[in-house]
N, C-alpha and C positions, 0 to 999 in steps of 0.2 A: 504494500500500500504506500503510495507516494504522499509525503507530507504536503500540507497546503503552505503557500508562500506567505505565512503570517508573521514570520520573524524577519527583522531588518536585514540579517545577514544572508537570507535566502534569496539572493539576487543573482542574475546572470553573470555579472562581473566577478562576484565572489567565487562562483563555480569555476569560471575560467582561470582564476588565480590559483585555486586549489589543484585543479588538474595540471596547470603549468608547473606547480611545485612538485607534483608527483613524478613527472616525466624524467627530470634529470637524476632522480634518485636511482633509477634503473639505467638510463642510457649513459649518464656520465660515468657510472661505475663500470658498465660494460666497455665503454670507450677507454677509460683510464687503465683498466686491467688487460685489455685485449692484446696489445703488442707483446707484453711480457708473458702472458699466458700462452699466446700463439708460438712465440719463439722458444720459451723455456720448457713448456709441457707438450706442445704438439709439433715442435721442430719445423715451424714454418720458415720459408724463404720469401723473398719478394714475389715470387711466382704464385705461391699458395695464398699469400695475403691479397694479391690482386684479384684472384678468383673469388676469395671470400667476400671482398668488398663489392665485387660485381653482383654476387648472389644477394648481398645485403640490399642492393638497390632494386632488385626485381620487384618486390612489393610496391615500391614507389613508382616503378614503371607501370604497374597494373592499377594505379590509383584511380584511373578513369572509371574502373568498374564500381567505384563507390556509388555512382548514380543508380546502379541496379540494386545494390544492397539497400539503398534508401527506399526502395519499393517495399521493403520488409520492416525496416527499423527507422525510428526517428533519428535525426542527426545527433541529438544529445545522448541517446542510448548507444549509438554506434561509437561515439567518442569514448564513453566510459568502458565499453566492451574492449575497444582497441587498447585502452590504457591498461586493462587487466592482462591482455595478451602480451604487451610489452614487458610487464613485470614477470609473467610466467616464463617467457623465453629467456630473460636474464637469469632468473632463479635456477633454471636447469643447466645453464652453460657449463659451470664448473664440474658437473657430474659426467660430462662426456668429453674427456680430454683426448679426442682423436680428430683427424681431419674431417671425416664425415659427420661426427657428432657436433663439431664446432660449426660446420656448414649448416646443419639442420636447425640447431638452436638459434643461430643467427637469423635464419629466414623467419622463424616464429617471432623472435624479438622485433625484427624489422617490419613484419606485417602489422603488428600492433602499433609500432612507432609511426609508420608512414600514414596509416589510416587515421590515427589520432591527430597527427599534424594537419592532415587535410581537413578534418572536421573542426579543429581549433581555428584555422584560418577562416573557414566559412562561417562558423558561429560568431566569431569576433566581428567580422564585417557585417553580419546581420543584426547582432544585438547592440552594437556600439555605434553611436552617431558619428558621422564622417569627421566632424571637427575634433573629436576626441580619440579617433582610431589610432593615430600614430603614437600618442601618449600611452594608450592602453597597451599596444603591442610592446612599447618600451617597458611598461610595468610587468608584463608577462615574462619578458626576458630577464628583468631584474629579480622577480620572485623565483624563476627557474634557476638563476645564478645563485641565489641564496641557498636553494636546495643543493645545488652542486657544491657549494662551499662546505656544507655539512657532510656531504658524501665524500668529497676528496679528503677532508680532515679525518673522517672515520677510516677511510682506506689507508691513509698514512699511519694512523695509530695501529690499525689492525695488522698491517704488513711489517711495520718497523718495530713495534713493541710486543704485540700479542702473537706475531708470526702466524696469523691465520692462513689456512690453506685457501687457494683460489675458490674452491667450491663453496666454502662457508661465506666468503665475501659476496659472491654472486647470489647466493641464496638469501642472505640478509637484505640486500638492496632490492632485489626482485620482489621479495615477499612484502617489503614496505610499500612498494608501488601497488601491488595487488590489494593490500589492505586499504589504502587510500581510495582506490577505485570503488571498492565495495562500500566504504563509508559515504562517498559522494553519491553513489547510486541510491542509497536509502535515506539520505539527508536533504536532498533537494527535490523540489517539484519539477514536473515537466514544463519547461518554459515555452510559451507560445511564440511562434514566428510571425513577424509582421507581413511578410510576403511569402506566398506559396512558391516553393522552388521547383524548377524543372526536374523531372525524373528521367531525363534522357541526356545524352551527350550534347554539349553545345560548343560549336566552333564557329566563331564569327570573324569575318574578314577585318572588321574594324579593330579587333583586339590583336592584330598581328605583331605590333611592337612589344606588347606585354608578353606574347608567346616567345618572341625572339630573345628578350631579356631573360625570361625564365629558362630557356634552353641553355643559354650561355652561362647562367648562374649555376645550373646543375653540373655542367662540364667543368667549370672552373673550381667549384667547391670541392670536387673530388681530390684535387691536388692537395688541398689543405687537410681534408678529412682522412685521406689514406696515407699520403706520403710525407707530410710534414711531421706527424707524430712518429712514423716509422724511421725517419731520418734521425730523430732524437735518440731512439733506442739503438738502431743498428750502427750509425756512424759515430755517435758521441757517447754511447754506453749508458744512457739514462736508465735508472732502476725504477721499480714501481713507485717507490717513495718520491723520487725526483719528478716523475711524470705527474704524480698526484699533487705535488706542491706547485708545479707549473700550471696545472688545471685550476688549482685553488686560487692562484693569482689572477688568472683569466676571469674566473667567476666573480672574484671580489671587485675587479674593475667594472664588470658588467652591472653589478648591483648599484654602483655609483653612477656610471655613465649612461646606461641604457635608457632610463626615463628621461634624462636630459637630451639624449640623442633623439628620442621621440618628439620632444618639444622643439628641438632644433629643426627637424624635418618639417614640422608644422609652420615654422617661421620662414625657412629658406626655400621650401618646395622640394618635390621629388627629384627634379632634374639636377639641381645643384648638389643635393645629397649624394646621388648616385655618381656624379662626376668625381666628387671628392673620394668616394669609396674606391672607384676603379683606378684612379691615379695612384692612390696609396697601395693598392694591391699589385700594380705593375712593379712598383719599387720593392715591395716585400718579396715577390717571387724572384725578382732578379737577385735580391739579397740571398735567398735560399740557395740559388745556383752557385754563388761564389763563396759562401760562408765556410770558414774552417775552424771557427771557435764555437764550442758548445754553449757558452754564455751568450754570445751574439745571436746564435741560432734561437736560443730561448727568447731573447728580446724580439726577434722577428716573429716568433710564434705568438707572443702576447699581442703584438701590434696587429698581426693578421686577424686574430680572433676579434679584436676590438672593431676593426673595419666592418665585419660582417653584421654588426648591429644596424648599420646604415641600410642594409637590405630590406628593412621595414618599408622603405620607400617604394619598393616594387608592389607590395600589398596595398598600400594606400593609393598608389597610382591607379591600380586596377579598380579599387572601390569607387574612385571618382569617375571613371569612364564607363563602368558596368551598369547594365540594367539590373535592378535588384533581384529579379527572378533568375538571373544567370549565375549568381554567386556560388551556390553549392556545386552545381555541375562543373563550373569553370575551375573551382578549387581542385576537383579531382583530375580534370583534364590538364591543368597546369602542372600538377605533381607528376603526371605521366610525361609531359614534355620536359620537365626538369630532369627526369631520370632516363631519358633516351640515351644521352651521352654517358650518363652515370653508370649504366649497365655495362658499357663497352670499355670506358676509359680505365678503370682500375686494373682489369686484366691485361689490356693492351699496354698501358703504361708500366705495369709490373714487369713486363718483358724489357721495355726500354730502360727501366730502373737497373736491371742487371748489367746493362752496358754503360749507362751514364746517369747519375743522379741529377747532374746539372741540367741535362736536356729536358727532363721531366718538368722542372720548375720554369725553365725558359718557355716551354710550351704553355704553361699556366699563365705566364706574363702576356703571351700573345692572345690568349683567350680574354684576359682582362682588358687588353687594348680594344678588341672587337666590342666588348661590352661598353667601353667608354664611348666609342663612336655611336653605338645604338642609343645610349643615354642622352646624347645631344639632340636626339629627335623628339624627346618628350617636350611638349609645350609647357610654358611657365604656369599656365592655369588649366590643367587637364580637366576634361568633363565629357559627358556624353555628347558625341558629335564633334569633339575636338580632341581626338585621341593622340594625334601626332602634330608636329610643327608644320606638316604639309597641309593641314586643314586650317584655314584662317577663319576668324569670326565672320568675315564678310560672306563666306561660302555657306554658313549655316542657315 
């Protein structure tokens, strides 16, 4: 039985914040432990890691199917179910220290993660007014980073002082996410949606620039997600504790900066924010290609992570140009577009990695350059009918 929304805290924004808090408890733990678990217990090389990361992105590639799942479930229900699956996949990871076992638990974890992320984007764009969306996304990043700080701190304590085995660390953090998903399921009412969403795939010509930005973001992000962390462990010998502390620093900076970045985007606009992000990422990727110092590489990693908060701009840009009934379907379609390259790049670049670490990051810089050129096509005041700078107000 669902509770009635009679309490002041039973609001959509509170539910969004609670779910955002639960996600990093599992995903940050999975990510922080992955490279050491894969190398130390499963004997992965760059080749197997590339295959793993490609498999991890398959559920994201299939995110377009969310519109068909929504024929059976409400978006809110699907978000909470996906959150539970994220925790379950994480909890099981340490119990299967083999190549096939790690591949299978990763797919389960990723299925929950990507479908949750699709629903979070859609629900935020539907539940939150346009003038507050960027700031709300910033709050979601900040609350998620707060959870990540707790997670990384506990991993550091568990690995450095308690010497806990990988399987108990994975079980702890996955179990916490599952518990929060169950609490949220039975503590919040089913919130009404203002606009009935399409229950079929939506691809519109006028959204082409958003699709292009999303595609390049997915391709470029893999360089950071897969190979930046792997560089720290393989080339510079970072331990679980070192990686946890590095992630802890990233999360701490996000708690402080993410809400401010959200407000900054509201002031300077999506175009300027994305231009700043992509120029910064070009410099960071070139730095990765040349770096020979572990401390300098860590500095680049922190800066790289901080720039990604500016990617909020892509979501707010779409909210401004989209028809309200397109939001849920396009959230799924955009995740699929985001993961087209993501399915291929980790495995392909894993082979390149065996020959040249630097080339992988230089290709990432080239992707960031293409994204920069696309960002300059965003109008200063995007809206329905004025999706790119090629469309002038006089033409409307």
